[in-house]
Each structure stands twice: as structure tokens, then as C-alpha cells.
C-alpha positions in Angstrom: 15.1 29.6 3.0 11.2 29.0 4.2 10.2 32.1 5.8 7.6 31.7 8.3 4.5 33.3 7.5 0.8 33.5 9.5 -1.5 30.9 8.9 -5.2 32.9 8.6 -7.4 29.8 7.9 -5.0 27.6 10.9 -6.3 30.2 13.8 -9.7 30.6 12.6 -10.2 26.6 12.4 -8.5 26.9 16.0 -11.2 29.1 17.1 -13.4 27.0 15.6 -12.0 23.8 17.0 -12.2 25.2 20.5 -15.4 27.0 20.7 -17.3 23.8 19.3 -15.4 21.8 22.1 -16.6 23.9 24.6 -20.2 23.8 23.3 -20.0 19.7 23.1 -18.7 19.8 26.8 -21.6 22.2 27.9 -24.2 20.4 26.0 -22.8 16.7 27.4 -23.4 18.3 30.8 -27.1 19.7 30.4 -27.6 16.0 28.6 -26.0 13.4 31.1 -29.5 13.1 33.2 -31.5 12.9 29.9 -30.9 11.5 26.5 -27.5 9.8 27.5 -29.2 8.3 30.5 -32.5 7.4 29.5 -31.3 3.3 30.0 -30.2 1.6 32.4 -27.8 -0.7 30.3 -25.8 2.3 28.8 -23.0 2.1 31.3 -22.5 -1.5 30.5 -21.7 -0.6 27.0 -23.2 -2.7 23.9 -21.9 -5.9 21.8 -19.0 -5.2 19.2 -21.2 -5.5 15.5 -20.1 -8.7 13.6 -17.1 -7.9 10.7 -17.9 -10.1 7.7 -14.7 -11.3 5.4 -14.0 -12.5 2.2 -10.4 -13.2 3.0 -10.7 -17.1 2.3 -13.1 -16.9 -0.7 -16.1 -17.5 1.2 -17.9 -14.9 3.8 -17.7 -15.6 7.1 -17.2 -14.0 10.6 -13.9 -12.3 11.2 -13.6 -14.1 14.7 -14.4 -17.5 13.0 -11.6 -17.3 10.6 -8.2 -18.9 11.6 -6.0 -16.5 10.5 -4.4 -13.4 11.1 -6.8 -10.7 9.8 -6.8 -6.9 10.5 -9.8 -4.9 8.6 -10.3 -1.1 8.5 -14.2 -0.9 7.9 -15.9 2.0 6.1 -16.8 3.4 9.2 -13.6 3.8 10.8 -12.0 5.2 7.3 -14.7 7.9 7.5 -14.4 8.5 11.3 -9.9 8.9 10.8 -10.1 10.7 7.8 -7.7 8.0 5.9 -7.6 8.7 2.1 -4.3 7.1 1.5 -2.4 3.8 1.9 0.1 5.2 3.7 -3.2 6.2 6.0 -4.2 2.5 6.8 -0.8 1.8 7.0 -0.7 3.8 10.5 -4.1 2.1 11.7 -2.6 -1.8 10.8 0.4 -2.4 13.1 2.6 -5.1 11.0 1.4 -3.5 8.1 4.6 -1.1 7.1 3.7 1.3 3.8 6.5 2.9 2.6 5.8 5.8 1.0 7.5 8.6 -1.5 4.7 10.4 -2.3 1.2 9.8 -3.2 0.3 6.8 -5.6 4.1 5.9 -4.9 3.8 3.2 -2.2 5.9 -0.2 -1.3 4.1 -2.6 0.9 5.5 -4.5 3.5 4.2 -7.4 5.8 5.8 -9.3 8.9 9.0 -7.9 7.9 9.6 -9.5 4.5 10.7 -6.0 2.2 11.6 -6.3 -1.2 9.7 -6.4 -4.7 6.2 -7.6 -5.1 6.3 -9.1 -1.3 2.7 -8.4 -1.0 -0.5 -9.1 -2.9 -2.6 -6.1 -3.5 -6.3 -6.2 -4.4 -9.1 -4.4 -5.5 -11.9 -6.9 -5.1 -10.8 -10.0 -7.0 -8.8 -8.2 -9.2 -4.6 -8.2 -8.9 -3.6 -4.2 -9.2 0.3 -5.8 -9.4 1.4 -8.6 -11.4 5.1 -9.7 -12.1 7.4 -7.1 -11.7 4.9 -4.2 -12.2 6.5 -1.3 -13.2 9.3 -2.2 -16.0 11.8 0.6 -14.8 10.8 1.6 -11.5 9.7 -2.3 -9.6 10.0 -0.2 -6.3 7.4 2.1 -4.8 5.1 1.3 -7.6 1.6 0.3 -5.6 -0.6 3.0 -6.1 -3.9 5.0 -3.6 -7.1 3.8 -5.2 -9.9 6.0 -3.7 -11.2 4.8 -0.3 -14.6 6.4 -1.0 -17.4 3.9 -1.0 -15.3 1.4 0.1 -16.8 -1.3 2.5 -13.7 -2.2 3.9 -10.1 -2.9 3.6 -8.9 -6.6 4.4 -5.2 -7.4 5.8 -4.4 -10.7 5.6 -1.2 -11.3 7.2 1.3 -14.5 6.2 1.4 -16.2 3.1 -1.5 -16.5 0.9 -0.1 -18.4 -1.6 -3.0 -21.1 -1.9 -5.9 -19.2 -2.8 -4.2 -15.6 -4.1 -0.5 -17.0 -5.7 2.7 -15.0 -6.5 3.2 -11.9 -4.5 1.0 -12.7 -1.5 4.3 -13.7 0.1 4.3 -11.2 3.1 0.4 -11.1 2.9 -2.4 -9.6 1.0 -4.1 -6.4 1.2 -7.7 -6.2 -0.5 -9.9 -3.1 -1.0 -13.6 -4.1 -1.1 -15.9 -2.4 -2.8 -19.4 -1.6 -2.2 -22.0 -3.2 -4.6 -25.2 -1.7 -6.2 -28.2 -2.3 -4.0 -30.9 -3.5 -5.7 -33.4 -2.1 -4.0 -33.0 1.1 -2.4 -32.0 4.4 -3.7 -28.9 6.1 -2.2 -27.2 9.5 -2.4 -24.2 10.4 -0.9 -22.2 13.9 -1.0 -19.4 14.9 0.3 -17.1 18.1 0.8 -13.6 18.0 2.7 -11.6 21.4 3.2 -8.5 21.9 5.1 -5.5 24.1 5.5 -1.5 22.4 6.2 1.1 24.6 8.1 3.5 25.4 5.8 1.1 24.6 2.7 -2.1 25.9 1.9 -6.0 25.3 0.9 -7.0 21.8 0.2 -10.5 20.7 -0.7 -12.1 17.1 -1.5 -15.7 16.7 -3.2 -17.0 13.0 -3.0 -20.3 12.0 -4.6 -22.4 8.7 -4.9 -25.6 7.4 -6.0 -27.5 4.1 -5.8 -30.1 3.7 -8.2 -32.3 0.8 -8.5 -33.2 0.5 -12.4 -35.5 -2.7 -12.0 -35.8 -2.8 -8.3 -35.0 -6.4 -7.4 -33.3 -6.9 -11.1 -31.3 -4.5 -12.4 -29.3 -1.4 -10.4 -26.5 1.1 -10.9 -24.1 2.6 -8.4 -21.5 5.7 -9.3 -19.3 7.3 -7.5 -16.9 10.5 -8.3 -13.8 12.1 -6.2 -11.5 15.1 -6.7 -9.1 15.9 -4.7 -6.7 18.8 -4.3 -4.0 19.2 -1.9 -1.7 21.7 -1.5 2.0 21.5 -1.6 4.2 22.1 1.4 8.0 22.1 0.2 9.3 24.8 -2.1 12.0 24.6 -4.7 15.3 26.9 -4.9 17.4 26.6 -7.9 20.6 24.7 -7.4 23.5 27.0 -7.5 25.4 26.0 -10.4 28.8 26.4 -8.7 27.9 24.3 -6.1 25.6 21.3 -5.9 25.0 21.4 -2.3 23.6 24.8 -2.1 21.3 26.7 -3.7 20.4 30.3 -5.1 18.6 32.5 -3.1 15.7 32.8 -6.0 13.2 32.3 -8.0 11.2 30.1 -5.7 8.7 27.8 -6.4 6.7 28.0 -3.6 5.3 24.7 -2.3 5.5 23.0 -5.3 4.6 19.2 -4.1 0.6 19.8 -5.0 -1.3 16.7 -5.8 -4.4 16.6 -7.7 -5.9 13.2 -8.0 -9.6 12.8 -9.4 -11.9 9.7 -10.9 -14.6 7.4 -10.6 -16.3 3.7 -10.3 -19.3 2.8 -11.9 -21.4 -0.7 -11.6 -24.4 -1.8 -13.1 -25.1 -5.3 -11.6 -28.1 -7.7 -13.1 -30.0 -10.3 -11.4 -32.8 -11.7 -13.4 -33.0 -14.3 -11.5 -32.3 -14.9 -7.7 -29.6 -17.5 -8.3 -27.6 -15.3 -11.0 -25.9 -12.3 -11.2 -23.7 -10.5 -13.4 -21.6 -6.9 -12.3 -19.9 -4.9 -14.9 -17.5 -2.3 -13.5 -14.8 0.3 -14.5 -12.8 2.2 -12.5 -11.0 5.6 -13.1 -8.3 7.0 -11.7 -5.7 9.9 -12.8 -3.3 11.4 -10.4 -1.0 14.7 -11.2 1.8 15.4 -8.8 3.9 19.1 -9.2 7.1 17.8 -7.9 8.3 14.7 -5.4 7.2 14.9 -1.9 10.9 14.9 -0.7 13.6 17.6 0.6 17.3 17.9 -0.9 19.5 17.2 2.7 21.9 19.8 2.4 20.9 22.2 1.7 17.3 21.1 3.5 16.1 20.1 6.9 13.4 19.3 8.8 12.9 22.8 9.7 13.4 24.2 6.4 12.4 21.3 3.5 13.3 22.8 0.3 14.3 21.3 -3.0 17.0 21.9 -5.3 16.5 21.8 -9.2 17.1 23.4 -11.9 13.9 21.3 -13.7 10.9 20.6 -12.5 9.4 17.2 -12.1 6.2 16.9 -12.5 4.8 13.0 -12.9 1.2 11.4 -13.9 -0.3 8.2 -12.8 -3.1 7.2 -14.6 -5.5 3.6 -14.0 -8.4 2.3 -16.0 -9.9 -0.9 -14.5 -12.4 -2.7 -16.1 -14.5 -6.0 -14.4 -16.7 -8.5 -15.0 -18.2 -10.7 -12.4 -20.8 -13.9 -12.6 -22.2 -15.6 -9.8 -24.4 -18.5 -9.8 -25.7 -20.7 -7.0 -26.2 -23.8 -7.7 -26.7 -25.1 -4.2 -24.9 -26.0 -2.1 -22.5 -24.5 -4.6 -21.4 -20.9 -5.6 -19.7 -20.2 -9.0 -18.0 -17.1 -9.0 -16.2 -15.7 -12.3 -14.0 -12.4 -12.2 -12.5 -11.0 -15.5 -10.8 -7.9 -15.7 -8.1 -5.5 -17.5 -6.2 -3.4 -16.5 -4.4 -0.4 -17.9 -2.2 1.6 -16.1 0.3 4.5 -17.3 2.9 6.3 -14.9 5.7 9.6 -16.3 7.9 11.3 -14.6 10.6 14.0 -14.8 13.5 13.7 -12.9 16.3 16.5 -12.5 19.8 14.6 -12.6 21.6 17.6 -13.3 24.1 17.3 -10.2 24.4 13.8 -10.9 25.6 14.4 -14.1 27.7 17.6 -13.4 29.0 15.4 -10.2 30.4 12.1 -12.2 31.4 14.3 -15.7 32.2 18.0 -14.5 31.8 20.8 -17.1 33.2 23.6 -15.1 29.3 24.4 -13.7 26.0 22.6 -13.2 23.7 22.8 -16.1 20.0 21.6 -16.5 19.4 17.5 -17.4 16.1 15.7 -17.1 15.7 12.4 -16.9 12.2 11.1 -18.3 10.8 7.6 -17.6 7.6 6.1 -18.4 6.3 2.8 -17.8 2.7 1.0 -18.6 1.1 -1.9 -17.7 -2.1 -4.2 -19.7 -3.2 -7.0 -17.6 -5.7 -9.5 -18.5 -6.7 -11.4 -15.1 -9.2 -14.8 -15.5 -10.4 -16.6 -12.2 -13.2 -19.1 -11.7 -13.8 -20.6 -8.7 -16.3 -23.1 -7.0 -17.2 -22.4 -3.2 -19.9 -25.0 -0.9 -19.4 -27.8 1.1 -21.5 -31.1 1.7 -21.2 -32.5 5.1 -18.4 -32.0 7.1 -16.2 -30.9 3.8 -16.7 -27.5 2.8 -14.1 -25.0 0.6 -13.1 -23.2 -2.5 -11.4 -24.8 -5.7 -10.7 -22.4 -8.5 -8.5 -21.5 -11.8 -6.6 -18.8 -12.1 -4.9 -16.9 -15.5 -3.1 -14.0 -15.9 -1.6 -11.9 -19.1 0.4 -9.3 -17.9 2.9 -7.0 -19.8 5.0 -4.0 -18.2 6.6 -2.1 -20.6 9.0 1.5 -20.2 11.9 3.5 -20.9 14.6 5.5 -18.8 15.9 8.3 -21.6 18.5 11.2 -20.6 19.1 13.2 -23.5 22.5 14.9 -23.8 22.7 18.4 -22.7 24.0 20.8 -25.0 26.9 22.0 -23.1 27.7 18.2 -23.3 27.2 17.4 -27.0 31.5 18.4 -27.6 31.8 15.4 -25.3 29.4 12.7 -25.9 28.5 13.6 -29.3 25.4 12.7 -30.2 25.4 9.8 -27.7 22.6 10.5 -25.1 23.7 9.8 -21.4 21.6 7.2 -20.9 18.6 5.0 -23.1 17.0 2.3 -21.7 13.5 0.3 -23.2 11.9 -2.6 -21.8 9.2 -4.8 -22.4 8.4 -7.6 -20.0 5.9 -10.4 -20.1 4.7 -12.3 -17.6 2.1 -15.6 -18.2 0.6 -17.3 -14.9 -1.3 -20.4 -14.6 -2.7 -22.0 -11.8 -5.3 -24.5 -9.9 -6.1 -23.5 -6.5 -8.2 -25.1 -3.6 -8.4 -24.9 -0.1 -10.7 -27.6 2.0 -12.0 -27.3 5.6 -12.6 -30.5 7.4 -15.1 -30.7 10.5 -13.7 -33.3 11.8 -15.3 -32.9 15.9 -17.7 -30.5 17.4 -15.6 -27.4 16.7 -12.4 -28.6 16.0 -11.3 -28.0 12.0 -8.6 -29.0 9.4 -7.5 -26.8 6.7 -5.8 -28.4 3.5 -4.4 -26.1 0.9 -2.7 -26.1 -2.5 -2.0 -24.4 -5.4 -0.1 -25.5 -8.3 1.1 -23.2 -10.6 2.9 -22.6 -13.9 4.4 -19.5 -15.2 6.6 -18.0 -18.0 8.2 -14.8 -18.6 10.1 -13.0 -21.6 12.4 -10.6 -20.8 13.3 -7.9 -23.8 15.8 -4.9 -23.4 17.6 -2.3 -25.6 20.1 -0.5 -23.7 22.5 2.5 -25.1 24.5 5.8 -23.9 27.2 7.3 -22.2 26.3 5.5 -19.1 26.2 2.0 -21.0 29.9 2.5 -22.1 29.2 4.3 -25.3 27.8 1.5 -26.7 24.6 0.2 -28.0 23.0 -3.2 -26.3 21.6 -4.7 -28.9 18.0 -5.5 -28.2 17.5 -9.1 -27.3 14.6 -11.4 -25.6 15.4 -13.8 -22.6 13.1 -16.2 -21.3 12.3 -18.2 -18.4 10.1 -20.3 -16.8 9.1 -22.1 -13.1 6.1 -24.7 -11.9 5.7 -25.3 -8.3 3.0 -25.9 -5.3 2.2 -23.5 -2.2 0.6 -26.0 0.4 -1.3 -25.1 3.3 -2.2 -26.6 6.6 -4.1 -25.6 9.5 -6.0 -27.2 12.5 -8.3 -24.6 14.7 -10.3 -25.3 17.4 -13.2 -23.5 18.8 -12.5 -23.8 22.7 -15.9 -21.9 23.6 -18.1 -20.1 20.7 -16.4 -16.8 22.0 -12.7 -18.4 22.0 -11.2 -19.7 18.6 -7.6 -20.6 18.6 -5.6 -22.1 15.7 -2.2 -23.3 14.3 -1.1 -22.7 10.7 1.8 -23.8 8.6 1.8 -22.3 4.9 4.2 -21.8 1.9 4.2 -18.5 0.4 6.3 -17.5 -3.2 7.6 -14.7 -5.3 8.0 -15.6 -8.7 11.2 -15.2 -10.5 12.8 -14.2 -14.0 14.7 -14.1 -16.8 18.2 -12.4 -16.9 20.2 -11.0 -20.2 23.8 -12.6 -20.2 27.2 -11.1 -19.1 30.3 -10.5 -21.0 33.1 -13.1 -20.6 34.5 -10.5 -18.4 32.7 -11.6 -15.8 33.9 -15.5 -15.5 36.2 -15.3 -12.8 33.6 -13.7 -10.5 30.8 -16.2 -11.5 33.2 -18.7 -10.8 33.8 -17.4 -7.2 29.8 -17.5 -6.5 30.3 -21.4 -7.6 28.8 -20.4 -11.5 30.5 -22.2 -14.0 28.3 -20.1 -16.5 26.4 -16.9 -16.7 22.5 -17.5 -14.9 19.8 -17.2 -17.5 17.4 -16.6 -15.0 16.6 -16.0 -11.3 14.5 -18.5 -9.4 11.0 -18.1 -7.4 12.2 -17.5 -3.8 10.2 -19.0 -1.0 9.3 -19.3 2.6 7.4 -21.0 5.3 5.1 -19.4 8.0 4.5 -21.4 11.4 2.0 -19.5 13.1 -0.1 -20.2 16.2 -3.0 -17.5 17.1 -6.4 -16.8 18.6 -9.7 -14.6 18.6 -11.2 -14.6 21.7 -14.7 -12.4 22.8 -15.5 -11.3 26.3 -17.7 -9.4 28.5 -20.5 -10.3 26.4 -19.0 -9.6 22.9 -18.0 -6.2 24.4 -14.3 -6.8 23.9 -12.6 -8.3 21.4 -8.8 -9.5 22.1 -7.0 -11.1 18.9 -3.6 -12.5 18.3 -0.9 -14.4 16.6 2.8 -15.6 16.9 4.8 -16.4 13.9 8.0 -17.7 12.4 9.0 -17.2 9.1 11.9 -19.2 7.1 12.9 -17.9 3.9 15.4 -19.4 0.9 17.0 -18.5 -1.9 16.4 -14.9 -1.1 16.3 -13.0 -4.5 18.9 -10.2 -4.1 21.1 -8.3 -5.7 24.7 -9.4 -6.3 27.6 -6.8 -7.8 30.3 -8.7 -9.7 33.3 -6.6 -8.4 35.9 -7.6 -11.0 33.4 -6.7 -14.4 31.1 -4.1 -12.5 28.0 -5.9 -13.5 25.2 -6.9 -11.5 22.1 -9.1 -11.5 19.6 -10.4 -9.4 20.3 -13.8 -8.0 19.1 -16.7 -5.1 21.4 -16.1 -2.4 21.2 -16.4 1.6 18.4 -17.1 3.8 16.6 -15.3 6.2 14.0 -15.7 9.2 10.9 -13.2 10.7 10.0 -13.8 14.0 7.0 -11.7 15.9 3.5 -11.4 16.9 0.7 -9.2 16.6 -2.2 -7.7 19.1 -5.3 -6.2 18.6 -7.9 -5.2 21.3 -11.3 -3.4 20.7 -13.1 -2.5 23.7 -16.7 -0.9 24.4 -16.7 -0.5 28.4 -20.1 2.0 28.0 -22.0 2.5 24.9 -20.4 6.3 24.9 -16.6 5.2 24.9 -15.1 2.7 22.1 -11.3 2.1 22.8 -8.6 -0.1 20.6 -5.6 -1.1 20.8 -2.9 -2.9 18.4 0.5 -3.2 18.2 2.8 -5.5 16.5 6.5 -7.2 17.3 9.2 -8.2 14.5 12.7 -9.5 14.2 13.3 -10.1 10.7 17.2 -10.7 10.0 19.6 -11.9 7.4 20.4 -15.4 8.6 23.3 -16.0 5.4 24.4 -14.4 2.6 27.5 -14.6 0.0 29.7 -12.2 -1.2 29.0 -9.4 -3.4 25.1 -9.0 -1.7 24.3 -6.0 0.2 23.8 -7.5 3.5 25.5 -9.5 5.6 24.3 -12.4 8.2 23.0 -10.9 11.5 21.6 -7.2 9.6 17.9 -6.3 9.9 16.0 -6.6 7.0 15.7 -3.2 4.8 12.1 -1.6 5.8 11.4 -3.8 8.8 10.4 -2.1 12.0 10.7 -3.4 15.4 7.9 -2.0 16.8 4.6 -0.5 15.4 1.1 0.6 17.3 -1.8 2.1 17.6 -4.7 3.1 19.5 -7.7 5.3 19.6 -10.6 6.5 21.9 -13.6 7.8 20.7 -16.4 9.1 22.7 -19.9 9.8 22.1 -22.8 12.0 23.3 -26.2 12.1 22.9 -27.7 15.8 22.2 -31.3 14.7 21.7 -33.4 12.1 19.7 -32.0 13.1 16.3 -28.7 14.0 17.1 -25.1 13.0 18.5 -21.9 14.1 19.0 -18.6 12.6 19.3 -15.0 13.2 20.1 -12.0 10.6 18.5 -8.5 10.4 19.1 -6.4 8.4 16.8 -2.4 7.6 17.6 0.1 5.8 15.9 4.0 4.6 16.4 6.7 3.0 14.7 10.2 2.5 15.4 13.0 3.2 13.1 13.4 1.1 10.1 17.0 0.6 7.8 16.7 1.0 4.4 20.2 0.3 3.3 22.4 -3.1 4.5 25.0 -0.2 4.1 25.7 1.2 7.6 28.0 3.7 6.4 25.5 4.7 3.9 23.5 8.3 3.8 20.6 6.1 2.6 21.4 3.8 5.8 18.4 4.0 8.0 15.4 6.8 8.9 14.2 7.6 12.7 11.0 6.3 13.5 7.7 8.8 14.5 4.6 9.2 16.2 1.4 10.5 14.5 -1.9 11.9 16.6 -5.0 13.0 14.7 -7.7 14.7 16.6 -11.7 14.6 15.0 -15.1 16.0 16.7 -17.7 15.4 14.8 -21.5 16.2 14.8 -24.4 13.7 13.3 -28.2 14.7 12.8 -30.5 12.6 10.8 -28.6 13.0 7.0 -26.1 15.2 8.0 -22.4 14.9 9.3 -20.3 17.3 9.9 -16.3 17.2 11.8 -13.9 19.2 12.4 -10.4 17.5 12.3 -6.7 18.1 12.9 -4.2 15.7 11.5 -0.8 15.4 12.7 -1.8 17.6 15.1 1.4 17.6 16.8 3.5 18.5 13.7 5.8 15.7 13.8 8.0 15.8 10.8 8.6 12.0 9.7 10.6 10.4 7.1 8.7 8.3 5.2 10.9 6.8 2.5 14.9 7.7 1.4 14.1 6.8 -2.6 16.8 6.5 -4.5 17.4 8.1 -8.2 16.5 6.6 -11.5 19.6 7.9 -12.9 23.0 8.1 -10.2 22.5 8.8 -6.7 24.7 11.1 -5.2 27.0 10.6 -2.1 27.1 13.2 -0.4 23.0 14.3 -0.8 19.9 12.7 -0.3 16.2 13.3 -0.6 14.0 12.2 2.2 10.6 11.8 1.5 8.3 14.1 4.6 5.0 13.5 6.1 2.0 15.8 5.5 2.5 18.7 8.7 -0.3 19.5 11.2 -3.3 19.6 8.5 -6.8 21.2 10.2 -10.1 21.5 8.4 -13.7 20.5 8.2 -16.0 18.2 6.1 -19.8 18.1 5.8 -21.7 15.0 4.6 -25.6 14.5 3.6 -26.4 11.1 3.1 -30.2 10.1 1.7 
């Protein structure tokens, strides 16, 4: 279907790359005994710089933090060319990003898959609270801009004591750069590239940091605009065969992306002991079509969509924050207040679905519209500090989150004779989630080098769910609007013990609990009584409860060879009880979310950074995970012994970077990044076409040059042009039994970027 065309820009880029590589090799040979050989210690390497984290809501060295934390620094983001959450997942074994498209992600850590199992933060603000998207709870984690981040912290394992609900398998934190009150700074960056089978891509980023009253008042603002070409063509569906397409007209490269936005932060520091930072973040994303192809008729070698209507989508986010910080030694007080507004809209072609279940002699255009929004207010107040051998953090948390949405599937004109005035389907719902919590984590120095950690969170939650359903797929009747409520309270303790064997070797053990909040259910009709009795239920459940895990972990963080080598690792065992599962009632046909069954997850993570010389930097990381159901019930999707969904057994990443000085003001570097992940199960049903998708590996290459304030680079992402399945997304309407959508990664892309820092 898709003609193979020559890509002039690709050929030019390959020529440039070959020329630059030859030039850099020649320069390296010329300068071997000069600029790069001026110091006798060059062959010995230098210390790996310390990384500072705030994973425990206090500032400390990564190597002194007794927990499994992976950090992607701003330098790593820049040199790997990462722009999305999915890119970060490839750099962090154990972190699985199931991506349907840009901005449509589901995060999993340590194999604990499902809705809202990983906390996702921008600074101190949770980006997803409660149900998240009211009509599409899966694949709802957005893609905040990576430009002008200080770092990304990936906290593996439950973080219930400090981060609360949904920090179940762990937490991902984007940490932004704050205003510098004493120095001016300007950054401008331009990126241009070309995608095989696609087209031209470009991104423009800009940053300014300006002290207004030096030392007392400053502003930092950044903007970004990204336009990526599509690489999937759309053909009209054959009206007489939903598995085939017509030869045209063809919408070429329809899965485009345009994302723009910015962030501004103003910090006032009238005295050394107090600061106030007011920030606003805005992001708008438009996608031309899903990042999927239909199989059949499409394939990896010919990824095409079969549609009768267009499927654009929009995702808009506004986030406003106020952070107050005061130092009253030895205690630091912090208040973080935020309000987030998010709106998501998409259209889905369900022409084939409607025709399959209600045939009318031909396939007619039919669109399902989905829109959802969130209004989230969050306040957290905490105090951190210490006295004598005791130090830590205590705080209060409050969240008021509203999630609303609707699914609207109008009746096509060709079906009005059969359906009348009824819509095919209509669903409107509103979800209110209120969370209150008090939390704390204390670290007690028992002996020199020996520290105990005691943490807990006492939480109370209440939810209200209002729903109205109508349409042919609701039996042709309207379900009256009704509201249903639920409440839950509990604790999430944490116990830890760490010991510095030497200043460079830290060992630790942790036992911690995590939880995921529950929610209300609407009642079932009396025809479901027999099915409920088979599950041991005498009445229809009014709510599903929080499910919880206990995580048992043993780890070590070590530094060797005069701090030129770090090796960190952890092993864990997780016990998951009262799993929130979708249960189908076989007789009455209804389904609900219930707390049934158990699962376990066991595995380990390893990370190594090694600078054998000043010129060469090597990294290696991998993870192993075995996550399985250990018990279940009739009506549940999975059976005991099956691997949990979206839980790859193996993940790994490695990189090598070689730097060569050209003169006193200029150096060049060559970098390669390789990542792999093993196969994943997307469904417990082994007979389903959605059962699993294959593992894959990706290679990225980069050749860069830095001269004074200028930095430039030539890069090749997905250099081997691997076709990788990133998700098997389900329909908002009804899925077809013989045709599936397959989300596809971006093909090989070659480009250039130029950056100026002043």
C-alpha cells in the first residue's frame, strides 16, 4: 500500500554524519598527544559527579539514599535526545511505559500493572489523582516537556508513607529548574530531523532566567514548540469488507503531532530565611490520528490505517503552583499549593464495529466522541529537619479532585430506521475524590553508620460517582442518573534499616506498604443475584476497596576506584492482596470491579556507571521481574500462575560516550545508547489477538560538538529501524475479534540540533 520513496534529507544527513565522523577521527588523531594528553591523570579518569535527590522530601546524595532510585539528569536527557516519557522508560530498567501515542501513556514499575499504580509528579504536584480520566482510565499519563528539567527521579517500590495513594509500584518525579536570583541565563535550541517513511520534524525551545532584584527577586521562563510528522497512512475502509481497504483517496502520514507550551516561575526571597515561588505551566497537544495501524490489512512492513472518518485528538493542561519555604533552624517549613485543569478530546472511528454487530448491508461512517477533564486542587504542608540523632519529615496532605467525561456515539442516518432516535451509546459521569492524610518519616541514627527508618501515613478518602447511561448498547433504555459514594481509611507504614559499611558502601533493607484507592459502584439488577451468590456475595457490592502490597527489599549502593565506578542494586519480593479486578457475571452479563485474588512480584535491579578514563563514560543497567497471579476467582480475566499484564521479564540499557578535546574551547563526543525489553502480555486470554506483543531493542547514536556557548549534534534515533509494538490499545466502543490496532514506535529518524547558552 505504501510506496517506498527516497528520502533526500535522510541521504544528506547520512553524508553529513559520515563526513563529521571522518573529521572527528582525524582531529582525534592529530590531538592525541596535545589537548587530550596534557595531563598524566587523563588515563585514570575522574570522579563521577554527585547527584542530589529529594526522593525522601529532603535533600541528600543519591548514593546516601537507602532506597532504589534511578535518576535521569538534564545532561542525560540532552545527550540522549529524550522528548517523551517513553524515551525515559528505555533508559530506566524496571520502568515500563505502555504508550499508545504521545501523551497517552500508562506507567508500570516492578510489574505491578493496572490503572493508577505509579505516582506521577511535576515537582510537588501529582499529575493524576483518583480515577484520572473519567471515561478512559488507561493510558492517561501525559508527556510534560523535558526541556529545562533539572532531573527525573524514578522511585522504585511503594512510596505510600510520603506520596500516598497510587504510589503503589513506585513514583516518577519531574523536577524543574527554579529561578536563579543572581545570574542571567539565556538558552535557545533548534532541532530538525527527518523520519524514514515520514517527513520533516522540528522543535524550537527557548529559556530565559533574569534576576529582577539580584538576590531577592527573579523570573525564569521557558517555551517549546514541537512538530513531528506522521509515518502511518490512512486508507478508506472497503464498505463491503471491514478487513480490506480501497485504493484511495489516501491520507498520507496522518499521525502528526504538534505540541507547544511553556512555563514561567517567579521567585521572591525578601530575606534569606523565606522564599515564595509562583509558577504556571501550560501545554497543548494535537494529534492528527492514532499512532496505530490496523492488522489486517496493515503490517509492520506496511503500517496503514483503515478508516471512514478522521480521528484527531487534543490534550490541554494548565497547572498553577505556589510554593512557600521558610527556614527556622533546624527546621524547614514548606507549603505546596497547586491547581491543575486538564481537558482531553478524541474521536474514534467505530464504523466497522457498528457494522459487525449490527450489519446493514454495508459499512457506514460512525464516530464515537470521547471527552474528559480534570479539576484538581492539592495542598501539602510539611516540615523537615532534625535534632540530635533524629531527623526526617512530617506533613499534612489534602486533595480535591474532580474527573468528568462523556462518551457520545450518535446514530448514523443509515441506522435510524432500526434504532430510531436512540443514540448508539451515551455515557456521562462525574467523579469526586477527596483525600486527607497526615504523614511522616523519621530517620534515627542508632550507631555510627547505622540508621533506622520509621514512616507511616494515616489517610482518609471519600468518593462520589455520578453516572447516566443511555443508548442501544445499553439495552435501548436509559439508566437514570444516580450517585454512589464510598469511603476508606487506613495506614501505609514503612520500616527500614541502613548501614554504611564504609563511607562508599551503603547497604539497606526496607519493608513498606503501598495502596491504591478504591471507589464506588452502581448497583446491579436483581437478575445478577445468582452470579453474585456464586462469588459469596449476598448483595450487590456498593464499592471496591483499596488494594495493597507489602514490599520486602534488600539493596546496596557502592562506589569504587576513587569514585569512578558506582554499582547499585536491589532485590525485592512483593505480596499483592485484594487485587482490584474486572469481574464478569456470566448469567446477567454485567461486570464490575471487585477485590479478589492475590499476586506476587519478585526480581531485582542493577545499575552501573563507570568512567575508566576522563574521555570514556560507560553505563549498564538491567532489571529482572517475575510478576504472577497466585490466586483468582471464576469470572476474573486471569488464572493463577499467569504473568501479570505489561510486566516484561527482562529490561536493560547500556551506553558508551567518548569525548575528545579539540582545543582549549572545543570538544567533540560520540555516544551510543542501546536498550531492550522482553515480550509482554497485554491480556490474560491466550486465545485473544490482544494477548501479547514481542520484545524489542533500540539503538540511538549521537555525534556532538561543543564550542564555548554553542553546542551542536547529529543524531540517529532507532538507528537499526526496528519496528516495535508499544501498546495494543482497546477501543472506547467495541473491539473486533479479528482485527486489532497496534501502536507503533517512530521509525529511524536522523537529524541535527543546535543549542546556544549564554
